[in-house]
C-alpha positions as CSV (number, residue, x, y, z in Angstrom):
1,M,111.6,-104.0,33.5
2,S,111.8,-100.6,35.2
3,R,108.9,-98.3,35.4
4,P,109.4,-95.0,33.7
5,D,109.5,-92.0,35.9
6,L,106.1,-90.2,35.9
7,T,106.2,-86.5,36.0
8,I,103.3,-84.3,36.9
9,A,102.8,-83.4,33.3
10,R,102.5,-87.0,32.2
11,E,100.1,-87.8,35.1
12,F,97.9,-84.9,34.1
13,E,98.0,-86.0,30.4
14,A,97.0,-89.5,31.4
15,A,94.1,-88.3,33.5
16,L,92.8,-86.2,30.7
17,A,93.1,-89.1,28.3
18,W,91.1,-91.3,30.7
19,W,88.3,-88.8,31.0
20,H,88.2,-88.3,27.3
21,A,88.0,-92.1,26.7
22,A,85.1,-92.1,29.2
23,G,83.2,-89.6,27.1
24,V,83.6,-86.6,29.4
25,D,85.0,-83.7,27.4
26,C,83.3,-80.8,29.1
27,D,84.0,-79.0,32.3
28,Y,81.3,-79.2,35.1
29,A,80.7,-77.3,38.3
30,D,78.8,-78.2,41.4
31,D,77.6,-74.7,42.2
32,A,73.9,-74.1,41.7
33,T,73.0,-71.6,39.0
34,A,69.6,-69.7,39.0
35,W,69.0,-70.1,35.3
36,L,65.3,-69.0,35.7
37,A,65.9,-66.1,38.1
38,E,64.5,-62.8,36.9
39,V,67.1,-60.2,35.9
40,P,66.7,-57.2,38.2
41,T,65.7,-54.0,36.4
42,A,68.6,-51.6,36.1
43,K,67.9,-48.6,38.2
44,P,70.9,-46.3,37.4
45,A,69.4,-45.1,34.2
46,A,66.1,-44.3,35.8
47,D,67.9,-42.5,38.6
48,T,69.9,-40.5,36.1
49,K,66.7,-39.6,34.2
50,A,65.0,-38.5,37.4
51,A,68.0,-36.4,38.4
52,G,68.0,-34.8,34.9
53,M,64.3,-34.0,35.3
54,T,65.0,-32.5,38.7
55,R,67.7,-30.2,37.3
56,T,65.5,-29.2,34.3
57,S,62.6,-28.5,36.6
58,S,64.7,-26.4,38.9
59,A,66.1,-24.4,36.0
60,Q,62.7,-23.5,34.6
61,A,60.1,-21.4,36.3
62,P,57.0,-23.3,37.3
63,G,54.3,-23.0,34.7
64,P,51.9,-25.0,32.5
65,A,54.7,-26.1,30.1
66,S,56.9,-27.6,32.9
67,E,53.8,-29.2,34.5
68,S,52.8,-30.9,31.3
69,V,56.3,-32.3,30.8
70,A,56.3,-33.7,34.3
71,A,52.9,-35.2,33.8
72,R,54.0,-37.0,30.7
73,D,57.1,-38.4,32.4
74,L,55.3,-39.6,35.5
75,P,54.3,-43.3,35.4
76,A,50.6,-44.0,35.2
77,A,48.8,-45.0,38.4
78,P,48.1,-48.7,38.6
79,S,44.5,-49.4,37.7
80,S,42.4,-51.5,40.1
81,P,40.5,-54.5,38.7
82,P,36.9,-53.6,37.8
83,A,34.3,-54.4,40.4
84,T,31.7,-57.0,39.6
85,Q,28.5,-55.4,38.5
86,R,25.7,-56.4,40.7
87,R,22.3,-57.1,39.1
88,D,18.9,-57.6,40.4
89,L,18.4,-61.1,38.9
90,L,15.1,-61.7,40.7
91,G,13.6,-58.6,39.1
92,E,10.7,-56.4,40.3
93,S,8.4,-59.4,40.7
94,P,10.4,-62.3,42.1
95,P,8.6,-65.7,42.4
96,Q,6.5,-65.7,45.6
97,D,6.0,-69.4,46.0
98,F,7.8,-72.7,45.6
99,A,6.2,-73.8,42.3
100,A,6.7,-70.4,40.7
101,F,10.4,-70.4,41.6
102,R,10.9,-73.8,39.9
103,D,9.5,-72.4,36.7
104,W,11.5,-69.2,37.0
105,W,14.7,-71.2,37.6
106,M,14.3,-73.0,34.3
107,T,13.3,-70.0,32.2
108,A,14.6,-66.8,33.7
109,Q,16.9,-64.6,31.7
110,G,20.3,-63.6,33.0
111,I,21.1,-66.6,35.2
112,D,22.7,-68.8,32.6
113,T,26.3,-69.5,33.6
114,A,27.3,-72.0,30.8
115,R,25.1,-72.2,27.8
116,A,26.8,-75.5,26.7
117,F,25.0,-77.3,29.5
118,P,21.2,-77.5,30.2
119,R,19.5,-76.1,33.2
120,I,18.6,-78.7,35.8
121,A,15.7,-78.2,38.2
122,P,16.0,-78.9,41.9
123,R,14.2,-81.9,43.4
124,G,12.2,-82.4,46.5
125,E,9.4,-80.7,48.3
126,A,9.0,-77.5,50.3
127,D,9.2,-77.6,54.1
128,A,11.8,-80.4,53.8
129,A,13.5,-81.7,56.9
130,L,16.9,-81.2,55.2
131,M,18.0,-79.1,52.2
132,V,21.2,-80.1,50.4
133,L,22.9,-77.4,48.4
134,V,25.7,-78.1,46.0
135,P,27.6,-75.6,43.8
136,Q,26.3,-76.9,40.4
137,P,24.8,-79.9,38.6
138,E,27.1,-82.7,37.6
139,E,28.5,-82.6,34.1
140,A,26.4,-85.5,32.9
141,D,23.1,-84.3,34.4
142,R,20.4,-83.9,31.9
143,D,17.0,-84.5,33.5
144,R,17.8,-85.1,37.2
145,L,20.1,-83.2,39.5
146,L,23.0,-85.2,40.8
147,S,22.3,-88.2,38.6
148,G,26.0,-89.4,38.6
149,P,28.7,-90.4,41.1
150,Q,28.1,-87.4,43.3
151,G,24.4,-88.3,43.6
152,R,25.3,-91.9,44.6
153,L,27.7,-90.6,47.2
154,L,25.0,-88.3,48.6
155,A,22.5,-91.2,48.8
156,N,25.0,-93.2,50.8
157,I,25.7,-90.2,53.1
158,L,21.9,-89.7,53.7
159,A,21.5,-93.4,54.5
160,A,24.5,-93.3,56.9
161,I,23.1,-90.3,58.8
162,G,19.6,-91.8,58.9
163,V,17.7,-89.4,56.7
164,N,15.3,-90.6,54.1
165,E,16.1,-89.1,50.7
166,S,12.4,-88.4,50.1
167,A,12.5,-85.9,53.0
168,V,15.5,-84.1,51.5
169,Y,15.3,-81.1,49.1
170,I,18.3,-81.1,46.7
171,A,19.4,-78.0,44.9
172,A,22.3,-76.3,43.2
173,A,23.5,-72.7,43.5
174,L,23.9,-72.5,39.7
175,P,21.2,-73.7,37.2
176,C,23.7,-75.5,34.9
177,H,27.0,-77.2,35.1
178,T,29.7,-74.5,34.9
179,P,33.4,-75.5,34.5
180,M,35.7,-73.5,36.7
181,A,32.8,-71.4,38.2
182,D,33.9,-68.4,40.3
183,L,31.2,-68.7,43.0
184,A,32.4,-65.6,44.8
185,M,32.2,-63.4,41.7
186,L,28.8,-64.9,40.7
187,A,27.5,-64.3,44.3
188,A,28.7,-60.7,44.1
189,G,26.9,-60.3,40.8
190,G,23.5,-61.2,42.4
191,M,23.3,-65.0,42.6
192,D,23.6,-64.8,46.4
193,A,20.2,-63.1,46.5
194,V,18.8,-65.8,44.3
195,T,20.1,-68.6,46.6
196,L,18.8,-66.9,49.8
197,H,15.4,-66.4,48.2
198,H,15.4,-70.0,47.1
199,I,16.0,-71.1,50.7
200,S,13.3,-68.9,52.1
201,L,10.8,-70.4,49.7
202,V,11.8,-74.0,50.5
203,R,11.7,-73.3,54.3
204,P,14.0,-76.3,55.3
205,A,14.6,-77.2,58.9
206,R,18.3,-77.5,58.2
207,V,20.8,-77.0,55.4
208,I,24.0,-78.9,54.4
209,A,26.1,-77.0,51.9
210,F,28.6,-79.3,50.1
211,G,31.3,-76.8,49.1
212,T,33.2,-74.3,51.2
213,G,33.0,-72.0,48.1
214,L,29.3,-71.7,48.7
215,A,29.8,-69.3,51.7
216,P,29.4,-66.1,49.6
217,M,26.2,-67.6,48.1
218,L,24.8,-67.9,51.6
219,G,25.6,-64.3,52.5
220,A,28.9,-65.0,54.3
221,N,32.6,-64.5,53.6
222,E,35.7,-66.7,54.2
223,A,36.3,-65.1,57.6
224,E,32.9,-66.3,58.8
225,H,33.6,-70.1,58.3
226,P,32.3,-72.3,59.6
227,L,28.7,-71.1,59.1
228,R,26.2,-71.9,61.8
229,E,23.0,-70.4,60.4
230,I,21.7,-68.6,57.4
231,N,19.7,-65.4,57.6
232,H,17.0,-64.9,55.0
233,T,13.8,-63.1,54.5
234,G,11.9,-66.0,56.2
235,G,14.1,-66.1,59.3
236,K,17.1,-68.2,60.2
237,V,18.0,-71.8,59.4
238,P,20.9,-73.9,60.8
239,V,23.6,-74.8,58.3
240,I,26.7,-76.9,58.1
241,V,29.3,-76.3,55.3
242,S,31.4,-79.1,54.1
243,E,33.7,-79.9,51.2
244,T,32.3,-80.7,47.8
245,L,31.0,-84.1,47.1
246,D,33.6,-84.8,44.4
247,S,36.3,-83.8,47.0
248,L,34.8,-86.3,49.5
249,M,35.1,-89.0,46.8
250,D,38.7,-88.2,46.1
251,L,39.9,-87.9,49.7
252,P,38.5,-90.4,52.2
253,R,39.8,-88.3,55.1
254,L,37.3,-85.6,54.2
255,K,34.5,-88.1,54.7
256,A,35.7,-88.6,58.3
257,R,35.9,-84.8,58.8
258,F,32.3,-84.4,57.5
259,W,31.1,-87.2,59.8
260,R,32.7,-85.4,62.8
261,R,31.0,-82.2,61.8
262,W,27.7,-83.9,61.4
263,T,27.8,-85.6,64.8
264,Q,28.7,-82.3,66.5
265,W,26.1,-80.3,64.6
266,S,23.2,-82.7,64.4
267,P,20.8,-82.7,67.3
268,P,20.3,-86.0,69.1
269,Q,17.4,-88.1,67.8
């Protein structure tokens, strides 16, 4: 049995039938297409309008009428974001001793950052060997600051560095748990003065700040990292700034980084 002569047309028809039987009935291309690319704004119309304005302006004598037309056609100047309004949160009579500050912290007006959560008092005594500062209380804190996983991690850290927790003053920069808190904005609004006043009343020998975002609360900016000391009304105190406690829990490598910083910063015993 002789095979029929296959022409190019018959081969092409057979190929199409094969692909159709395979379920492929559309044409595809391998070239990438930027489906989400922004369409550039057309400029010819704007250029034409500008040219027309130029011709009209040149044809008219300068005067109030032509100036008002030009002013209406000019685009409005971009408005800058409003600056954070700074307030004197401590007032004219700030608390002058440690006990008075604790009462003020729990009752003062204007320092609430999230009314859905209670205020949590700091714990510890003045003249502490070490002050630990965190951005805010834990979400589940009700009567005791850092009563959850962050507090347990802190207890382990203190045990590892050989510091008795009874000799540590533990405080937060914000009085209550505040989801997505903008520490830089709150510091600019006056909370930095509250934090520095707090430190001056506690008079710690050293400070560990768990949270790089705490730098503005300590009177510094991002360019001044890593902080070495804090200047306050009572003098200067050495400080080390580390990542937040929850970040240390999530990323073990940050624990190793903190340990290196501590061994370099802590004076020999």
